[in-house]
KEGU-449439 format. One record per residue (C-alpha): residue in three letters; x, y, z. Coordinates in nm, 3 decimals, always signed. Example, Ala and Ser with C-alpha at 12.3 -4.5 7.8 and 13.67 -1.06 7.14 Angstrom:
BEGIN
<type: ALA east: +1.230 north: -0.450 up: +0.780>
<type: SER east: +1.367 north: -0.106 up: +0.714>
//
This chain:
BEGIN
<type: MET east: +0.884 north: -1.700 up: -2.106>
<type: LYS east: +0.615 north: -1.948 up: -2.116>
<type: THR east: +0.361 north: -1.915 up: -1.919>
<type: SER east: +0.054 north: -2.202 up: -1.810>
<type: SER east: -0.204 north: -2.270 up: -1.578>
<type: VAL east: -0.343 north: -1.888 up: -1.603>
<type: LYS east: -0.612 north: -1.710 up: -1.824>
<type: GLU east: -0.476 north: -1.501 up: -2.037>
<type: PHE east: -0.488 north: -1.099 up: -1.914>
<type: VAL east: -0.800 north: -0.940 up: -2.177>
<type: LEU east: -0.860 north: -0.626 up: -2.006>
<type: GLU east: -0.770 north: -0.268 up: -2.142>
<type: PRO east: -0.574 north: -0.108 up: -1.906>
<type: GLY east: -0.647 north: +0.271 up: -1.802>
<type: THR east: -0.909 north: +0.504 up: -1.652>
<type: VAL east: -1.230 north: +0.408 up: -1.655>
<type: ASN east: -1.582 north: +0.540 up: -1.524>
<type: HIS east: -1.513 north: +0.949 up: -1.575>
<type: THR east: -1.557 north: +1.176 up: -1.800>
<type: LEU east: -1.191 north: +1.322 up: -1.742>
<type: THR east: -0.969 north: +1.442 up: -2.009>
<type: SER east: -0.578 north: +1.557 up: -1.979>
<type: SER east: -0.706 north: +1.903 up: -1.898>
<type: GLY east: -0.865 north: +1.831 up: -1.621>
<type: THR east: -0.766 north: +2.054 up: -1.315>
<type: PRO east: -0.667 north: +1.849 up: -0.999>
<type: ILE east: -0.910 north: +1.899 up: -0.761>
<type: GLU east: -1.096 north: +1.686 up: -1.014>
<type: PHE east: -0.834 north: +1.421 up: -0.995>
<type: PHE east: -0.805 north: +1.458 up: -0.629>
<type: ASN east: -1.218 north: +1.386 up: -0.624>
<type: LEU east: -1.217 north: +1.123 up: -0.765>
<type: ILE east: -1.031 north: +0.876 up: -0.508>
<type: PHE east: -1.120 north: +1.124 up: -0.214>
<type: SER east: -1.501 north: +1.212 up: -0.307>
<type: PRO east: -1.696 north: +1.523 up: -0.196>
<type: THR east: -1.966 north: +1.228 up: -0.077>
<type: GLN east: -1.701 north: +1.128 up: +0.174>
<type: ARG east: -1.597 north: +1.448 up: +0.240>
<type: GLU east: -1.944 north: +1.605 up: +0.317>
<type: GLU east: -1.943 north: +1.217 up: +0.566>
<type: ILE east: -1.624 north: +1.353 up: +0.722>
<type: MET east: -1.754 north: +1.726 up: +0.801>
<type: LYS east: -2.107 north: +1.587 up: +0.933>
<type: TRP east: -1.919 north: +1.341 up: +1.193>
<type: THR east: -1.697 north: +1.649 up: +1.306>
<type: ASN east: -1.919 north: +1.898 up: +1.326>
<type: ILE east: -2.141 north: +1.667 up: +1.584>
<type: ARG east: -1.812 north: +1.606 up: +1.786>
<type: ALA east: -1.682 north: +1.943 up: +1.802>
<type: GLN east: -2.018 north: +2.078 up: +1.920>
<type: ASN east: -2.007 north: +1.792 up: +2.210>
<type: LYS east: -1.612 north: +1.838 up: +2.284>
<type: ILE east: -1.557 north: +2.223 up: +2.318>
<type: ASP east: -1.600 north: +2.298 up: +2.595>
<type: TYR east: -1.674 north: +2.693 up: +2.596>
<type: ALA east: -1.618 north: +2.818 up: +2.937>
<type: LYS east: -1.330 north: +2.641 up: +3.040>
<type: ARG east: -1.171 north: +2.926 up: +2.670>
<type: GLY east: -0.995 north: +3.269 up: +2.776>
<type: ILE east: -1.256 north: +3.545 up: +2.700>
<type: GLN east: -1.024 north: +3.594 up: +2.375>
<type: LYS east: -1.141 north: +3.264 up: +2.256>
<type: ARG east: -1.514 north: +3.270 up: +2.362>
<type: LYS east: -1.621 north: +3.222 up: +2.005>
<type: LYS east: -1.875 north: +2.904 up: +2.018>
<type: TRP east: -1.870 north: +2.669 up: +1.755>
<type: PHE east: -2.106 north: +2.667 up: +1.372>
<type: ASN east: -2.131 north: +2.380 up: +1.201>
<type: MET east: -1.820 north: +2.399 up: +0.881>
<type: LYS east: -1.956 north: +2.400 up: +0.580>
<type: LEU east: -1.761 north: +2.170 up: +0.226>
<type: SER east: -1.615 north: +2.496 up: +0.084>
<type: GLU east: -1.452 north: +2.556 up: +0.467>
<type: PHE east: -1.358 north: +2.197 up: +0.478>
<type: ASN east: -1.209 north: +2.186 up: +0.204>
<type: GLY east: -0.927 north: +2.430 up: +0.299>
<type: PHE east: -0.898 north: +2.272 up: +0.531>
<type: ILE east: -0.792 north: +2.000 up: +0.420>
<type: GLY east: -0.589 north: +2.256 up: +0.127>
<type: THR east: -0.397 north: +2.376 up: +0.449>
<type: LEU east: -0.314 north: +2.041 up: +0.529>
<type: TYR east: -0.116 north: +1.991 up: +0.201>
<type: ILE east: +0.012 north: +2.336 up: +0.244>
<type: MET east: +0.206 north: +2.205 up: +0.569>
<type: GLY east: +0.321 north: +1.937 up: +0.410>
<type: ILE east: +0.481 north: +2.113 up: +0.138>
<type: VAL east: +0.624 north: +2.466 up: +0.345>
<type: ARG east: +0.722 north: +2.382 up: +0.666>
<type: PHE east: +0.715 north: +2.623 up: +0.947>
<type: PRO east: +0.904 north: +2.488 up: +1.293>
<type: CYS east: +0.519 north: +2.529 up: +1.414>
<type: TYR east: +0.136 north: +2.597 up: +1.306>
<type: ARG east: +0.113 north: +2.973 up: +1.464>
<type: MET east: +0.357 north: +3.083 up: +1.215>
<type: TYR east: +0.132 north: +3.035 up: +0.967>
<type: TRP east: -0.085 north: +3.284 up: +1.067>
<type: SER east: +0.217 north: +3.525 up: +1.187>
<type: ALA east: +0.140 north: +3.905 up: +1.160>
<type: ASN east: +0.445 north: +4.023 up: +1.251>
<type: SER east: +0.663 north: +3.855 up: +0.996>
<type: ARG east: +0.658 north: +3.881 up: +0.619>
<type: ILE east: +0.917 north: +3.558 up: +0.535>
<type: PHE east: +0.757 north: +3.370 up: +0.775>
<type: THR east: +0.355 north: +3.379 up: +0.738>
<type: ASN east: +0.107 north: +3.252 up: +0.475>
<type: GLN east: -0.119 north: +3.491 up: +0.375>
<type: GLY east: -0.314 north: +3.243 up: +0.135>
<type: VAL east: -0.406 north: +3.040 up: +0.489>
<type: ARG east: -0.448 north: +3.356 up: +0.718>
<type: ASP east: -0.759 north: +3.465 up: +0.443>
<type: LEU east: -0.884 north: +3.080 up: +0.476>
<type: PHE east: -0.952 north: +3.081 up: +0.882>
<type: THR east: -0.802 north: +3.199 up: +1.222>
<type: PHE east: -0.575 north: +3.020 up: +1.401>
<type: GLN east: -0.844 north: +2.962 up: +1.685>
<type: ARG east: -1.061 north: +2.804 up: +1.422>
<type: PHE east: -0.844 north: +2.572 up: +1.321>
<type: GLN east: -0.739 north: +2.474 up: +1.622>
<type: ASP east: -1.103 north: +2.380 up: +1.700>
<type: ILE east: -1.133 north: +2.197 up: +1.327>
<type: PHE east: -0.811 north: +1.963 up: +1.356>
<type: SER east: -0.864 north: +1.893 up: +1.746>
<type: SER east: -1.219 north: +1.843 up: +1.665>
<type: LEU east: -1.137 north: +1.595 up: +1.356>
<type: CYS east: -1.380 north: +1.265 up: +1.301>
<type: PHE east: -1.367 north: +1.024 up: +1.041>
<type: TYR east: -1.658 north: +0.761 up: +1.204>
<type: SER east: -1.990 north: +0.749 up: +1.318>
<type: SER east: -2.036 north: +0.757 up: +1.678>
<type: ASP east: -2.248 north: +0.391 up: +1.644>
<type: SER east: -1.993 north: +0.230 up: +1.480>
<type: TYR east: -1.758 north: +0.126 up: +1.715>
<type: ASN east: -1.616 north: -0.218 up: +1.629>
<type: ALA east: -1.402 north: -0.339 up: +1.912>
<type: ASN east: -1.256 north: -0.643 up: +1.719>
<type: ASP east: -1.123 north: -0.339 up: +1.444>
<type: LYS east: -0.845 north: -0.121 up: +1.551>
<type: LEU east: -0.894 north: +0.094 up: +1.269>
<type: TYR east: -1.242 north: +0.148 up: +1.332>
<type: LYS east: -1.188 north: +0.515 up: +1.376>
<type: ILE east: -1.103 north: +0.565 up: +0.950>
<type: ARG east: -1.248 north: +0.254 up: +0.859>
<type: PRO east: -1.458 north: +0.427 up: +0.641>
<type: VAL east: -1.257 north: +0.651 up: +0.478>
<type: ILE east: -1.013 north: +0.398 up: +0.421>
<type: THR east: -1.298 north: +0.172 up: +0.248>
<type: SER east: -1.411 north: +0.440 up: +0.017>
<type: MET east: -1.053 north: +0.584 up: -0.086>
<type: LEU east: -0.950 north: +0.197 up: -0.203>
<type: SER east: -1.319 north: +0.132 up: -0.368>
<type: ASN east: -1.237 north: +0.453 up: -0.560>
<type: SER east: -0.867 north: +0.363 up: -0.638>
<type: GLN east: -1.045 north: +0.009 up: -0.787>
<type: THR east: -1.339 north: +0.153 up: -0.954>
<type: HIS east: -1.111 north: +0.442 up: -1.180>
<type: TYR east: -0.844 north: +0.278 up: -1.265>
<type: ILE east: -0.776 north: -0.112 up: -1.447>
<type: PRO east: -0.383 north: -0.201 up: -1.367>
<type: LYS east: -0.152 north: -0.344 up: -1.614>
<type: LYS east: -0.080 north: -0.744 up: -1.637>
<type: VAL east: +0.210 north: -0.694 up: -1.374>
<type: LEU east: +0.164 north: -0.651 up: -0.997>
<type: ALA east: +0.380 north: -0.618 up: -0.754>
<type: VAL east: +0.310 north: -0.663 up: -0.312>
<type: ASP east: +0.565 north: -0.520 up: -0.114>
<type: GLU east: +0.527 north: -0.326 up: +0.222>
<type: SER east: +0.581 north: +0.035 up: +0.269>
<type: MET east: +0.632 north: +0.269 up: +0.570>
<type: ILE east: +0.416 north: +0.616 up: +0.645>
<type: SER east: +0.633 north: +0.846 up: +0.867>
<type: PHE east: +0.466 north: +0.909 up: +1.157>
<type: SER east: +0.702 north: +1.021 up: +1.498>
<type: GLY east: +0.395 north: +1.114 up: +1.770>
<type: ARG east: +0.261 north: +0.787 up: +1.970>
<type: HIS east: +0.049 north: +0.531 up: +1.893>
<type: LYS east: +0.023 north: +0.102 up: +1.994>
<type: LEU east: +0.023 north: +0.089 up: +1.597>
<type: ILE east: +0.400 north: +0.212 up: +1.533>
<type: GLN east: +0.681 north: +0.022 up: +1.429>
<type: PHE east: +1.049 north: +0.066 up: +1.377>
<type: MET east: +1.256 north: -0.111 up: +1.098>
<type: PRO east: +1.624 north: +0.022 up: +1.113>
<type: LEU east: +1.684 north: -0.131 up: +0.762>
<type: LYS east: +1.408 north: +0.094 up: +0.574>
<type: PRO east: +1.440 north: +0.471 up: +0.450>
<type: ILE east: +1.177 north: +0.585 up: +0.660>
<type: LYS east: +1.286 north: +0.405 up: +0.985>
<type: VAL east: +0.981 north: +0.508 up: +1.182>
<type: GLY east: +0.648 north: +0.522 up: +1.177>
<type: PHE east: +0.343 north: +0.239 up: +1.022>
<type: LYS east: +0.355 north: -0.019 up: +0.805>
<type: ALA east: +0.186 north: -0.127 up: +0.531>
<type: PHE east: +0.093 north: -0.377 up: +0.282>
<type: LEU east: +0.051 north: -0.253 up: -0.095>
<type: LEU east: -0.054 north: -0.393 up: -0.411>
<type: CYS east: +0.094 north: -0.182 up: -0.688>
<type: GLU east: +0.118 north: -0.171 up: -1.073>
<type: THR east: +0.467 north: -0.235 up: -1.148>
<type: GLU east: +0.492 north: +0.021 up: -1.423>
<type: SER east: +0.336 north: +0.316 up: -1.241>
<type: SER east: +0.325 north: +0.201 up: -0.903>
<type: TYR east: -0.017 north: +0.229 up: -0.936>
<type: VAL east: -0.188 north: +0.215 up: -0.549>
<type: ILE east: -0.503 north: -0.104 up: -0.620>
<type: SER east: -0.510 north: -0.170 up: -0.269>
<type: TRP east: -0.326 north: -0.134 up: +0.052>
<type: LYS east: -0.413 north: -0.266 up: +0.447>
<type: LEU east: -0.182 north: -0.140 up: +0.742>
<type: TYR east: -0.038 north: -0.332 up: +0.944>
<type: THR east: -0.199 north: -0.398 up: +1.305>
<type: ASN east: -0.034 north: -0.660 up: +1.477>
<type: SER east: -0.326 north: -0.875 up: +1.508>
<type: ASN east: -0.295 north: -1.241 up: +1.676>
<type: THR east: -0.557 north: -1.348 up: +1.462>
<type: ALA east: -0.414 north: -1.595 up: +1.184>
<type: SER east: -0.547 north: -1.864 up: +0.937>
<type: ASP east: -0.414 north: -2.202 up: +0.968>
<type: PHE east: -0.169 north: -2.096 up: +0.672>
<type: GLY east: -0.032 north: -1.749 up: +0.869>
<type: LYS east: -0.037 north: -1.374 up: +0.869>
<type: THR east: +0.149 north: -1.329 up: +0.542>
<type: TYR east: -0.067 north: -1.560 up: +0.346>
<type: ASP east: -0.390 north: -1.421 up: +0.483>
<type: THR east: -0.246 north: -1.036 up: +0.431>
<type: VAL east: -0.170 north: -1.167 up: +0.034>
<type: ARG east: -0.556 north: -1.310 up: -0.016>
<type: SER east: -0.664 north: -1.005 up: +0.097>
<type: LEU east: -0.481 north: -0.766 up: -0.128>
<type: VAL east: -0.558 north: -0.943 up: -0.408>
<type: ASP east: -0.909 north: -0.931 up: -0.346>
<type: GLY east: -1.103 north: -0.811 up: -0.667>
<type: ILE east: -0.907 north: -0.910 up: -0.895>
<type: GLU east: -0.939 north: -1.269 up: -0.929>
<type: GLY east: -1.044 north: -1.465 up: -1.215>
<type: GLU east: -0.839 north: -1.224 up: -1.503>
<type: GLY east: -0.502 north: -1.304 up: -1.539>
<type: TYR east: -0.326 north: -1.067 up: -1.381>
<type: ILE east: +0.057 north: -1.162 up: -1.302>
<type: LEU east: +0.195 north: -1.094 up: -0.912>
<type: TYR east: +0.544 north: -1.069 up: -0.804>
<type: MET east: +0.645 north: -1.065 up: -0.433>
<type: ASP east: +0.954 north: -1.133 up: -0.248>
<type: ARG east: +1.077 north: -1.387 up: -0.002>
<type: TYR east: +0.891 north: -1.217 up: +0.333>
<type: TYR east: +0.467 north: -1.360 up: +0.176>
<type: ILE east: +0.578 north: -1.649 up: -0.033>
<type: SER east: +0.468 north: -2.018 up: +0.097>
<type: PRO east: +0.358 north: -2.330 up: -0.176>
<type: GLN east: -0.021 north: -2.267 up: -0.047>
<type: LEU east: -0.005 north: -1.963 up: -0.174>
<type: LEU east: +0.078 north: -2.002 up: -0.506>
<type: LEU east: -0.209 north: -2.270 up: -0.502>
<type: THR east: -0.426 north: -2.044 up: -0.366>
<type: LEU east: -0.354 north: -1.758 up: -0.638>
<type: LYS east: -0.362 north: -2.015 up: -0.946>
<type: GLU east: -0.684 north: -2.089 up: -0.876>
<type: LEU east: -0.806 north: -1.740 up: -0.872>
<type: ASP east: -0.603 north: -1.728 up: -1.197>
<type: ILE east: -0.339 north: -1.581 up: -1.047>
<type: GLY east: +0.012 north: -1.612 up: -1.218>
<type: ALA east: +0.265 north: -1.565 up: -0.882>
<type: CYS east: +0.650 north: -1.634 up: -0.889>
<type: SER east: +0.879 north: -1.506 up: -0.592>
<type: THR east: +1.208 north: -1.622 up: -0.417>
<type: ILE east: +1.177 north: -1.861 up: -0.169>
<type: LYS east: +1.379 north: -1.981 up: +0.179>
<type: LEU east: +1.438 north: -2.317 up: +0.158>
<type: ASN east: +1.315 north: -2.396 up: +0.508>
<type: ARG east: +0.937 north: -2.322 up: +0.395>
<type: LEU east: +0.924 north: -2.589 up: +0.100>
<type: HIS east: +0.943 north: -2.883 up: +0.277>
<type: LEU east: +1.165 north: -3.096 up: +0.068>
<type: SER east: +1.270 north: -3.457 up: +0.053>
<type: LYS east: +1.653 north: -3.487 up: +0.175>
<type: THR east: +1.697 north: -3.602 up: -0.158>
<type: ILE east: +1.574 north: -3.294 up: -0.339>
<type: SER east: +1.754 north: -3.063 up: -0.069>
<type: GLU east: +2.092 north: -3.289 up: -0.117>
<type: GLN east: +2.072 north: -3.190 up: -0.511>
<type: ILE east: +2.010 north: -2.815 up: -0.428>
<type: SER east: +2.312 north: -2.838 up: -0.146>
<type: ALA east: +2.540 north: -2.972 up: -0.446>
<type: LEU east: +2.531 north: -2.724 up: -0.682>
<type: LYS east: +2.822 north: -2.570 up: -0.789>
<type: GLU east: +2.894 north: -2.188 up: -0.977>
<type: ASP east: +2.672 north: -2.195 up: -1.304>
<type: ASP east: +2.510 north: -2.489 up: -1.174>
<type: ILE east: +2.079 north: -2.492 up: -1.220>
<type: LYS east: +1.841 north: -2.736 up: -1.156>
<type: TYR east: +1.477 north: -2.709 up: -1.136>
<type: PHE east: +1.161 north: -2.936 up: -1.012>
<type: VAL east: +0.789 north: -2.927 up: -1.123>
<type: ASP east: +0.563 north: -3.076 up: -0.842>
<type: PRO east: +0.226 north: -3.250 up: -0.917>
<type: GLN east: +0.036 north: -2.925 up: -0.898>
<type: ASP east: +0.257 north: -2.765 up: -1.165>
<type: LEU east: +0.463 north: -2.549 up: -0.945>
<type: LEU east: +0.824 north: -2.480 up: -1.067>
<type: LEU east: +1.086 north: -2.448 up: -0.804>
<type: SER east: +1.380 north: -2.274 up: -1.000>
<type: CYS east: +1.766 north: -2.363 up: -0.829>
<type: TRP east: +2.081 north: -2.201 up: -0.929>
<type: PHE east: +2.458 north: -2.117 up: -0.768>
<type: ASP east: +2.476 north: -1.737 up: -0.774>
<type: HIS east: +2.773 north: -1.618 up: -0.644>
<type: LYS east: +2.853 north: -1.762 up: -0.356>
<type: LYS east: +2.478 north: -1.901 up: -0.249>
<type: VAL east: +2.219 north: -2.153 up: -0.427>
<type: LEU east: +1.893 north: -1.905 up: -0.504>
<type: LEU east: +1.563 north: -2.048 up: -0.489>
<type: MET east: +1.281 north: -1.926 up: -0.714>
<type: LEU east: +0.933 north: -2.083 up: -0.730>
<type: SER east: +0.634 north: -1.999 up: -0.978>
<type: ASN east: +0.271 north: -2.093 up: -1.053>
<type: PHE east: +0.306 north: -1.985 up: -1.412>
<type: HIS east: +0.621 north: -2.096 up: -1.528>
<type: ASN east: +0.680 north: -2.356 up: -1.779>
<type: ILE east: +1.089 north: -2.470 up: -1.826>
<type: GLU east: +1.238 north: -2.301 up: -2.117>
<type: GLU east: +1.599 north: -2.245 up: -2.214>
<type: VAL east: +1.669 north: -1.840 up: -2.318>
<type: ILE east: +2.042 north: -1.726 up: -2.388>
<type: VAL east: +2.102 north: -1.456 up: -2.154>
<type: ASN east: +2.392 north: -1.261 up: -2.095>
<type: ARG east: +2.554 north: -1.256 up: -1.749>
<type: ARG east: +2.741 north: -1.038 up: -1.533>
<type: VAL east: +3.077 north: -1.166 up: -1.460>
<type: PRO east: +3.454 north: -1.040 up: -1.403>
<type: LYS east: +3.568 north: -0.931 up: -1.746>
<type: LYS east: +3.817 north: -1.209 up: -1.742>
<type: ARG east: +3.527 north: -1.481 up: -1.741>
<type: LYS east: +3.272 north: -1.263 up: -1.959>
<type: ARG east: +3.106 north: -1.506 up: -2.170>
<type: ASN east: +2.722 north: -1.598 up: -2.232>
<type: SER east: +2.524 north: -1.819 up: -2.053>
<type: THR east: +2.233 north: -2.091 up: -2.092>
<type: LEU east: +1.981 north: -2.065 up: -1.835>
<type: ARG east: +1.658 north: -2.288 up: -1.790>
<type: THR east: +1.425 north: -2.023 up: -1.676>
//
């Protein structure tokens, strides 16, 4: 398809700002996203919280081992243990330190630290400074980690031209005020996040956790969500695809001003069309196609597909006729001419 009104994409996609090669170790790649500097900060905040939190006077005699500050090597071992627990799953944490079983145990975890030490670190884990409280930010306790990882994700990789916005679920069955229930998703219970990804590799460029905020601009929450996700990729000629949950004419106009092409299906009630145009769309029959271009060069394509009319709105497509092979019943199989 021809494109218009969007800057030509000239960036060279791929990894940047690092010295790693294809023979690099997993931990070296891990350090690019979750940097040692960020881990040292978390370790420092955890040490402070543990010293203030753990009350040794209320512990049993066998547990009265005072807290001593972690070193980075020990904290790295703690993160590795969490990864192991996600891969090799036991019914309860204590089984990883079991000395009475040769099957339900993990010698590597037992060699790192005792079960009590693991519990102390886990219960005192802290991702923020005590002076960074923000009543307006529901995620202030993990905001430094989110900011750091997003910055590193964008610093070390330039995505390819075609991107997509969609939502994802992070599985969680505990108690939290941000838990969402979405029965139609593969993961039905957990935290909902909005993601900006590269379509070819699924690399996450940016993401935003759903916090059920009551604040929104005049254009709505979905407009604000997409606008925040594309922050940092403006002016480069990227192409963005999304579903009809996010789309609006105002969003496409804003993205066009930022040199970001965007395309999506859309519901008729979001277009605010005239009665005449609405009647023309409703009158479409099978194989019929119509298109409309507004004064601001937004292209609306309408076609009757099986039992309903589908609408697609784009800020970078032009009108062009192409030949495509449609999937139709054998007795009606033929080539169809579509305007796209």
